[in-house]
C-alpha positions as CSV (number, residue, x, y, z in Angstrom):
1,M,13.6,-9.7,2.3
2,I,16.3,-7.1,2.0
3,R,18.3,-8.1,-1.1
4,G,20.7,-5.1,-1.1
5,I,21.7,-1.9,0.6
6,F,23.3,1.1,-1.1
7,Y,24.7,4.5,-0.5
8,S,24.3,7.1,-3.3
9,E,25.0,10.7,-3.7
10,F,25.0,13.5,-6.2
11,D,28.3,13.9,-8.0
12,N,29.0,17.4,-9.4
13,I,30.2,15.9,-12.7
14,A,28.5,12.4,-13.0
15,G,25.2,13.4,-11.4
16,P,23.4,10.8,-9.2
17,R,25.5,7.7,-8.7
18,I,25.9,4.7,-6.4
19,V,29.0,5.1,-4.3
20,Y,28.7,1.8,-2.4
21,Q,26.3,-1.1,-2.6
22,E,26.1,-4.5,-0.9
23,P,26.2,-6.9,-2.6
24,P,28.3,-5.1,-5.2
25,G,26.7,-4.9,-8.6
26,L,23.2,-5.8,-7.5
27,L,21.7,-2.6,-9.0
28,S,23.1,-2.1,-12.5
29,A,24.0,1.4,-13.7
30,E,21.0,1.2,-16.1
31,E,18.6,0.2,-13.4
32,F,19.8,2.9,-11.1
33,D,19.6,5.6,-13.8
34,S,16.0,4.6,-14.4
35,V,15.0,5.6,-10.9
36,S,17.8,8.0,-9.9
37,E,15.5,11.0,-9.9
38,Y,13.6,9.4,-7.0
39,V,16.7,8.4,-5.1
40,I,18.6,11.7,-5.4
41,C,15.7,14.1,-5.4
42,K,14.8,17.8,-5.7
43,P,14.7,19.7,-2.4
44,Q,10.9,19.4,-2.2
45,L,11.1,15.6,-1.9
46,C,14.0,15.3,0.5
47,S,13.4,13.7,3.9
48,K,10.5,11.7,2.5
49,V,10.5,7.9,2.3
50,M,10.0,6.8,-1.3
51,S,9.8,3.5,-3.1
52,V,10.1,3.0,-6.8
53,S,10.3,-0.1,-9.0
54,T,12.9,-0.9,-11.6
55,G,10.9,-4.0,-12.7
56,Q,13.4,-6.5,-11.2
57,W,13.9,-4.6,-8.0
58,L,11.9,-2.4,-5.6
59,V,14.2,0.5,-4.4
60,M,13.4,2.5,-1.3
61,G,15.1,5.2,0.5
62,C,14.9,8.6,2.2
63,P,16.9,11.3,0.3
64,V,18.7,13.9,2.4
65,M,20.0,17.3,1.6
66,I,22.5,19.2,3.7
67,E,23.1,22.9,2.6
68,H,26.5,24.5,3.1
69,A,28.9,26.6,1.1
70,K,31.7,24.0,1.3
71,Y,29.8,21.6,-1.0
72,H,29.6,21.8,-4.8
73,R,26.4,23.7,-5.6
74,N,26.2,24.5,-1.9
75,A,24.5,21.3,-1.0
76,L,25.2,17.6,-0.3
77,L,22.5,15.2,-1.6
78,F,22.7,11.6,-0.6
79,N,20.5,8.5,0.1
80,L,21.1,5.3,2.0
81,G,18.5,2.9,0.8
82,F,17.4,-0.7,0.4
83,V,16.7,-3.0,-2.5
84,L,13.9,-5.5,-2.3
85,P,12.6,-8.1,-4.8
86,G,10.6,-6.5,-7.5
87,N,7.7,-8.8,-7.0
88,E,7.2,-7.7,-3.4
89,P,4.0,-5.7,-2.7
90,L,4.4,-2.1,-1.7
91,S,3.3,-3.2,1.8
92,S,6.6,-5.0,2.2
93,T,8.3,-1.6,2.6
94,I,6.2,-0.6,5.7
95,P,8.5,-2.1,8.4
96,L,11.6,-0.6,6.6
97,R,10.3,3.0,6.4
98,P,11.4,4.1,9.9
99,V,14.7,2.3,9.4
100,V,15.7,4.2,6.2
101,R,14.5,7.4,7.7
102,K,16.6,6.8,10.8
103,L,19.7,5.8,8.8
104,G,19.4,9.0,6.8
105,G,19.1,11.1,10.0
106,I,22.1,9.4,11.6
107,L,24.3,10.1,8.5
108,Q,23.0,13.6,8.4
109,A,24.0,14.2,12.0
110,M,27.4,12.5,11.6
111,E,28.1,14.7,8.5
112,T,26.9,17.9,10.2
113,E,29.0,17.3,13.3
114,N,32.1,15.5,12.0
115,E,32.1,15.7,8.2
116,F,31.8,11.9,7.9
117,L,30.7,12.0,4.3
118,Y,32.6,15.0,3.2
119,T,35.9,13.5,4.3
120,A,36.8,10.8,1.7
121,G,38.8,8.6,4.1
122,E,36.0,8.6,6.6
123,K,33.2,7.9,4.0
124,E,35.0,4.9,2.7
125,R,34.4,3.2,6.1
126,L,30.7,3.2,5.4
127,F,31.0,0.3,2.9
128,A,32.2,-2.1,5.7
129,Y,29.0,-1.5,7.6
130,L,26.5,-2.0,4.8
131,H,26.8,-5.8,4.9
132,H,26.4,-5.9,8.7
133,I,23.3,-3.8,8.6
134,R,21.6,-5.9,5.8
135,A,22.6,-9.2,7.4
136,Q,21.4,-8.3,10.9
137,L,18.1,-6.9,9.7
138,N,17.4,-9.9,7.6
139,Q,18.3,-12.4,10.3
140,Y,17.1,-10.8,13.4
141,G,14.9,-7.9,12.3
142,E,17.1,-5.5,14.2
143,C,20.7,-4.2,14.2
144,S,22.9,-2.4,16.7
145,L,26.4,-1.0,15.9
146,T,28.8,1.8,16.7
147,I,31.1,3.2,14.1
148,D,34.7,3.5,15.5
149,G,35.4,7.1,16.5
150,Y,31.7,8.0,16.4
151,I,30.6,6.7,19.8
152,G,28.1,9.6,20.1
153,F,26.2,8.2,17.1
154,P,25.1,4.7,18.1
155,I,23.0,3.0,15.4
156,H,20.0,1.0,16.7
157,L,17.6,-0.2,14.0
158,Q,14.5,-2.3,14.4
159,L,11.9,-3.4,11.9
160,D,8.3,-2.5,12.9
161,H,7.4,-6.2,13.0
162,H,10.7,-7.9,13.9
163,Q,9.0,-10.6,16.0
164,A,7.5,-12.0,12.8
165,L,10.9,-12.6,11.3
166,V,11.0,-16.1,12.7
167,S,9.0,-17.0,9.6
168,R,11.6,-15.6,7.2
169,F,10.8,-15.6,3.6
170,Y,14.4,-15.5,2.4
171,S,17.7,-16.9,3.5
172,G,20.9,-15.1,2.5
173,E,21.7,-14.9,-1.2
174,K,19.7,-18.0,-2.1
175,H,16.4,-16.2,-2.1
176,V,14.5,-19.4,-1.1
177,L,11.6,-19.9,1.2
178,V,12.6,-21.3,4.6
179,H,9.4,-21.1,6.5
180,A,6.6,-23.6,6.3
181,E,4.7,-23.0,3.1
182,V,1.1,-22.0,3.3
183,S,-1.3,-24.7,2.3
184,E,-4.6,-24.1,0.6
185,S,-6.3,-26.2,3.3
186,Q,-5.0,-24.2,6.2
187,I,-7.1,-21.7,8.0
188,P,-5.7,-18.2,8.6
189,M,-6.6,-16.4,11.8
190,I,-6.0,-12.7,12.5
191,I,-4.1,-12.2,15.8
192,A,-3.5,-8.4,15.6
193,Q,-6.8,-7.0,14.4
194,R,-6.2,-3.4,15.6
195,R,-2.7,-3.2,14.3
196,L,-3.8,-4.6,11.0
197,E,-6.6,-2.1,10.7
198,E,-4.3,0.8,11.4
199,L,-1.9,-0.2,8.7
200,L,-4.4,-1.5,6.1
201,S,-4.6,1.7,4.1
202,D,-4.6,2.6,0.4
203,E,-0.8,2.1,0.5
204,W,-1.3,-1.6,0.7
205,D,-1.7,-3.4,-2.6
206,L,-5.1,-4.4,-3.9
207,S,-4.7,-8.1,-3.3
208,L,-4.1,-7.7,0.5
209,R,-7.0,-5.3,0.8
210,S,-9.2,-7.9,-1.0
211,V,-8.1,-10.8,1.1
212,V,-8.1,-9.4,4.6
213,P,-11.9,-8.8,4.9
214,L,-12.5,-12.5,4.0
215,I,-10.4,-13.9,6.8
216,D,-12.9,-15.0,9.4
217,G,-11.2,-17.8,11.3
218,E,-13.4,-20.4,9.5
219,R,-12.5,-20.2,5.8
220,S,-9.5,-22.0,4.6
221,V,-7.1,-20.4,2.1
222,S,-8.9,-22.0,-0.9
223,Q,-12.3,-21.0,0.5
224,I,-11.1,-17.4,0.8
225,A,-10.1,-17.5,-2.9
226,H,-13.4,-18.9,-3.9
227,A,-15.4,-16.5,-1.7
228,G,-13.6,-13.5,-3.2
229,N,-13.4,-14.9,-6.7
230,L,-9.6,-14.4,-6.4
231,D,-6.7,-16.2,-8.0
232,P,-5.6,-18.8,-5.4
233,R,-1.9,-18.0,-6.0
234,I,-2.5,-14.3,-5.1
235,V,-4.4,-15.4,-2.0
236,L,-1.5,-17.7,-1.0
237,T,1.1,-14.9,-1.5
238,S,-1.1,-12.4,0.5
239,I,-1.5,-14.8,3.4
240,Q,2.3,-15.4,3.4
241,H,2.9,-11.7,3.8
242,L,0.4,-11.5,6.6
243,V,2.0,-14.4,8.4
244,Y,5.4,-12.8,7.8
245,Y,4.4,-9.6,9.6
246,D,2.7,-11.5,12.4
247,F,-0.8,-10.3,11.6
248,V,-2.0,-13.8,10.9
249,R,-1.3,-17.3,12.2
250,L,-2.2,-20.5,10.4
251,I,-3.9,-23.6,11.9
252,D,-4.8,-26.8,10.2
253,P,-8.4,-27.7,9.7
254,L,-9.9,-29.0,12.9
255,D,-10.7,-32.7,13.0
256,H,-12.8,-34.2,15.8
257,K,-11.2,-37.6,15.1
258,C,-7.8,-36.2,15.8
259,V,-6.0,-36.2,19.1
260,Y,-5.1,-32.8,20.6
261,V,-2.8,-32.5,23.6
262,T,-1.6,-29.7,25.8
263,S,2.0,-28.5,25.6
264,P,4.2,-27.2,28.4
265,E,3.1,-23.7,27.2
266,I,-0.2,-24.3,29.0
267,H,1.5,-22.9,32.2
268,S,1.6,-19.5,30.5
269,L,-2.2,-19.4,30.3
270,Y,-2.5,-20.1,34.0
271,A,0.1,-17.5,35.0
272,D,-1.0,-14.6,32.8
273,T,-4.1,-12.8,34.0
274,D,-4.6,-10.9,30.8
275,L,-4.3,-14.1,28.8
276,R,-7.0,-15.7,31.0
277,K,-9.4,-12.8,30.3
278,Q,-8.6,-12.9,26.6
279,C,-9.2,-16.7,26.5
280,C,-12.6,-16.4,28.3
281,A,-13.7,-13.8,25.8
282,F,-12.5,-15.7,22.8
283,V,-14.2,-19.1,23.6
284,Q,-17.4,-17.7,25.0
285,I,-20.5,-18.7,23.0
286,H,-22.1,-15.4,21.9
287,S,-25.7,-16.2,22.8
288,P,-28.1,-14.6,25.4
289,T,-28.9,-18.1,26.7
290,A,-25.3,-19.3,27.0
291,P,-23.9,-19.5,30.5
292,V,-20.9,-17.3,31.2
293,V,-17.7,-19.3,31.0
294,T,-15.3,-19.5,33.9
295,F,-11.6,-19.8,33.5
296,Q,-11.4,-22.6,35.9
297,Y,-13.5,-24.8,33.7
298,I,-11.7,-23.7,30.6
299,F,-8.4,-24.6,32.1
300,R,-9.7,-27.9,33.3
301,C,-10.8,-28.7,29.8
302,Y,-7.5,-27.9,28.3
303,C,-5.8,-30.2,30.9
304,Q,-8.0,-33.0,29.7
305,L,-6.6,-32.9,26.2
306,I,-4.4,-36.0,26.7
307,P,-2.7,-38.5,24.5
308,G,-5.0,-41.3,23.3
309,R,-8.2,-39.3,23.6
310,P,-9.7,-38.1,20.3
311,F,-11.4,-34.7,20.5
312,S,-14.8,-36.2,19.8
313,S,-14.4,-38.3,23.0
314,F,-13.4,-35.2,24.9
315,L,-16.6,-33.4,23.7
316,Q,-18.8,-36.3,24.8
317,D,-17.2,-36.5,28.3
318,F,-17.0,-32.8,29.1
319,K,-19.8,-31.2,27.0
320,P,-18.1,-27.7,26.9
321,R,-21.1,-26.1,25.1
322,N,-23.1,-26.7,28.3
323,H,-20.7,-24.5,30.1
324,G,-20.7,-21.7,27.5
325,I,-17.6,-22.8,25.6
326,D,-17.5,-22.8,21.8
327,E,-15.6,-26.0,21.2
328,T,-14.2,-24.8,17.9
329,R,-12.9,-21.5,19.2
330,F,-11.7,-23.3,22.4
331,L,-9.4,-25.5,20.2
332,Q,-8.4,-22.6,17.9
333,Y,-7.3,-20.5,20.8
334,G,-5.1,-23.2,22.2
335,L,-3.5,-23.8,18.8
336,L,-3.0,-20.1,18.1
337,N,-1.2,-19.6,21.4
338,R,0.7,-22.9,21.0
339,F,-0.4,-24.4,24.3
340,V,-2.4,-27.0,22.4
341,Q,-0.9,-29.1,19.6
342,R,-2.2,-31.8,17.4
343,A,-0.8,-35.3,18.0
344,Q,0.1,-37.2,14.9
345,Q,-2.5,-39.9,15.8
346,Y,-6.0,-40.5,14.5
347,I,-8.7,-42.6,16.1
348,S,-11.2,-44.3,13.7
């Protein structure tokens, strides 16, 4: 996701300029000049996270100003920011905002206490750490390091949604998809409703705000596009971003002829009291006449998903609806939490 990282500052002669960037030359001088007024800003905009597009790139950072008589014009203006692909929606900057704000704050403290940026020999050391920061955030969603001689300023960075980074969009410099691509036949299911509602604001792009209300756990990607009269390509991209940030997981269309089996993860359901309660609430048929589900019967049903038995046969044998269990949501919950998986076997 992060294509580049840069350190820029205001030069008394040249004006705003990039001092270091990784990889070198990613942002051309012309591209930087086109957005420099939002990177090295007037005092009123300092300490605010901002994102601006050059067309090819989305540049974000948090400009900092330190006032002191030792600096030219009595102030040091700088920004340590990130470069993202220009086709990324504005929502892609959300996990990075606290990171750029924290990096700016750390550099400000190091400069105030030890003149890290004011001393040319010290500032040069910054370049060596840019690659490490970018690589660690891209690969793990977090980064920890200590600059030699500045043990009092440890750097601990973490993306807001680092756990979702297992489904990475990009790998190194190749800029290729490495996670399973979203299929139009797959069904997206929201797994973090409250967190999604908190973040789904006017700052998110229009496509995401159009797609999210149509995700109901029943419609496939193509059906969402049809229901919202949306371009399927836009819906696919939006779903990819929601999966990326761990708001949504994908399941394949359910097929009663298919064989579903439990995985070793089923033990986590038995051991986790909160997960048990959540499971009961999820699979319960919402009808005044439906019996209240019991975890014991739910767990028994999961354990009966065995090799060689198609789901249709399981339904005939155990009749989960007679026990208040919605069979579709029963299967969805197992697939979402990965203690049920589909066997690559079909029974005619």
